[in-house]
N, C-alpha and C positions, 0 to 999 in steps of 0.2 A: 603766454602767461596762463597758468593753470587756475582752475576755479574750484572752490570747495563751498558746499552748503552746510551750514551748522544750525541745528535746532537747539533751543534753549540757550541762546547766546547772550542773554541779558546779565548773567552773573556766573561766578564759579568757573568750572572747567570750560564751559562753552565760550565765555567771554575771553578767557585766557587763550583758548585755542584760536579764536578769531584774531587776536593780537599777534600770536606767534606765526600763524600762516601768513598774515599780511606782512609781517617783518621779513619773512622769507621770500617775499615777492609774489605771493599768490593773490588772486582776486577772491574776496570772501563775501558770500551772501549770508549774512547773519540774520537768523530768524528768531523771533520772540513774540510773546503774546501782546506786549505793549511797547512797540518801538518808539512811540511818542515820548516815552519816559527816559529813553536812553540818551546820554550826553557824551559819554566817553568814546564810544566806537564811532560816533559821527565825525570825530576829529581825524579819523584815519582815512586817507584818500581811497585806499583799495578795499575798503569795507562799505558795503551797501546794506541797509536794513530793510527787512520785510516783515510784515505782520503774519504770524503763523501760530495758531493754537493747535497742538497735535490732537486735541480732543474734539476738534471741529473740522469735519470733512470738507466743508465749503472753504474754510480757511486754508486747509492744506492744498486743495485744488487750485485756488486762486494764487497762492504764493508760488507753487510749482510752475504754473503757467507763466507768471510774470518773470520768474527767474530764468526759465528756459528761453524766454523772449529777449531778456537783457544780455544773456551770455551765449556765445556761439556754442560752447561746450561746457558741460559740468563734468568734472573729473572725479570728485569725491562727494559723497553725502555722509556727514557725521551725525548720526542719530544720537544726540546727547540729552535731549529734554527728558526730565524725570524727577521724581521726588520719592521720599520714603514715608511709609506709614508704620508707626511703632505702637506697641501696646499689646495686651492680650487679644488673641483672635476673637474671643467671645464678645469683647467690647466693641469691635468694629461694626459700624452700621453698614447696611447694604450699599448706601450711597458712597461711603468711604471706600469700600471694596471695589465698586465699579470704577470710581475715579482713579484708584491706584492702577488698575489694569488698563483703563482707557488711556492713561498717560504713558505708562512704562512699557506696555506691550502693544495694544491695538494702535496707538498713535504712531509708534515706531514702524509697525507693519504698513500703515497707510502712507506714511511718508516714503517708505521704500517702494511701495507700489506706484506712487506718483512719478518717481524718477526712473523706474525700470524700463519703460519704453525707450527713453532717451539713451540709456546705457546699452540696451539691446540693439538699437539701431547702429550705435557706434562700435558694437562688439568690444566694449571697453568700459571701465569705470570701477569704482571701489566704494562699497558700503562699509562704513565703520560704525559698529553698534556699541555704545557704551553700556557695558554690563557693570560688574562689580566683583570684588572678592566674594561678595554676598551672592554671586551666581555660582560659586564653586564650593563654598562652605556656608554654614548657618550659625546664627547667634540667637539667643533667646529673645522673645518678644518682638520679633520683626518678621513673623511668618508670612505676612502678605507681601511685604517688600521682597523677601527672598523668593517667594513663588513667582513674582513677575520677572526677577532677574534670572531665575532658572529657566523660565519660559523663553526669555531672550537668548539664553545660551543654546537651548535646543533648536529654536527657530533658526538662529544664525548658522549653527553647524550644519544643519540639514540643507539650508538654503545655499550654503557654499558649494555643495555638490552640484545642484542643478544649474546655478548661475555660472559655475566654473566652465561648464560645457559651452557657454555663450561668450566666454572671454571676460566675464565680470567677476571681480574678486570681492570677497566678504571677509571682514576681520572683526574680532572681539577685543574691546578694551576693558580691562578688569582692574580698576584702581582699588587701592585700599582706602584708608581714611584720608580725607582731604580737608584742609583747613579753609573751608568755604562756609557759606551760610546754610549748609545742608541740614544742620540741626536747628535752623531757624525757619525761614520761610519755605525752605525746601523739605521740611519734615512736618508730617501731620501726626497727631497723637490721639490714641483711643484709650483713655484712662478714666473711665467714669467712676464716681464715688460709690456707686451702688454695687461694685464688684470688689470689695475689700479683700477677698480671699487671695488675690494675686499680689497685693501690696508688699508682703514680705519678700517675695522673690524679685519683684521689681526693684526694691530697695537694695537687695544684695547685688543685683546686676549693675545698678548705678554706682555702687561703691567699688565694684570690680573695675568698671570702666575708668574710674578716677585714678586707679593705681598705675604705676609706671609700665610702659610697654613701648613698642616701636612707635616713633613719632609719626604723626600724620604728614602727608606730603602737601606741598603747596599746589594750588591750581596750576601755577606756571610750570612746575615740575611735570605734572600729568600732561599738560599741553605739549611740552617738549617731547614726551614719550609718544604721544599721539602722532606728532609730526614725524618722528623717527619711524614709527610703524607704517605710516602712510607712504614713506619714501624709501624704505629699505630694500624694495625689490624682491622681498621674500614671499613665499607662499604660506608663511606662518599664519595660523588661525587665531591663536590666543596670545594676548600680551598682558601679563601681570605687571602692574605699575605701582611702585612704592614698596619700601622695605617691609612694612607690615603685611602687605598682600603676599609677597614672596615668602616670608617666614611662616605665615599662617598656612598657606597651601602646602608649603614644603613639609610642615609638621604632619599634615593629614596624609600626605603620600608616604611619609616615613613610618608612621605608627599604624596606619590603616583606619578605616571608617569607624569601627566600634570603639577603638581606643581613643580616637580623636573626639568623638561625641562625648564619651565618658570624661575625658579631660576638660572639654569645654564646660560641661556641667559642673565639674569640680571647681574650675577657675571662676565661674561667673555666678553660680547659685549656691555655693557652700559657704 
């Protein structure tokens, strides 16, 4: 029986992935900041909960040590934990900026580092890093979120070269919009009243987002896509998941960078 470690498994894509892999017969080490609050995953025999906060090195080390003691082999690490910071860059505090990078980039790197010796010893294993369509294209007023996802993209692509020489595979998961609580507890906002100059553009963006477009995917749909990517036996690096992600990136490839950026500005800020 194969084993997957999932970070950020308390909700959204992480929880859906834990359920999906367990239903497919996998053992799941589901990690989250507050496992004591989880009730749903505790009902699944093949899922075991671990406390892990990706912004706390001691927490990462403790969880990794316990997981590697509990399971003979870990086959996949799904780096899923993350959140978004929205609003004008000028409005973000240094603390908000650091938290965004600590969670989405540095935490992902440290979880990867924690399981690398195990994969290296086995000359096998798969790291799956959850990026976003926001790691391939950008939208207004999420510059810090995009910067973390573009960092994950570059880190993962380069890492794939060096780990491939050791028999370890690395893949990128790039979902589009997901009907989870990403806009709630998984989203932080930097919109102070003392910067009213940005308000008209923000209002235009919000109105544009409310207009019709490709529907967001369910977390279950993305989880199924992650499972397919994990088990397809391909050397493929990137997996765009969701109609909106496929359409958005397809448009960028079709028209080119400058035209895409001009079109995005027209659609969202005009």
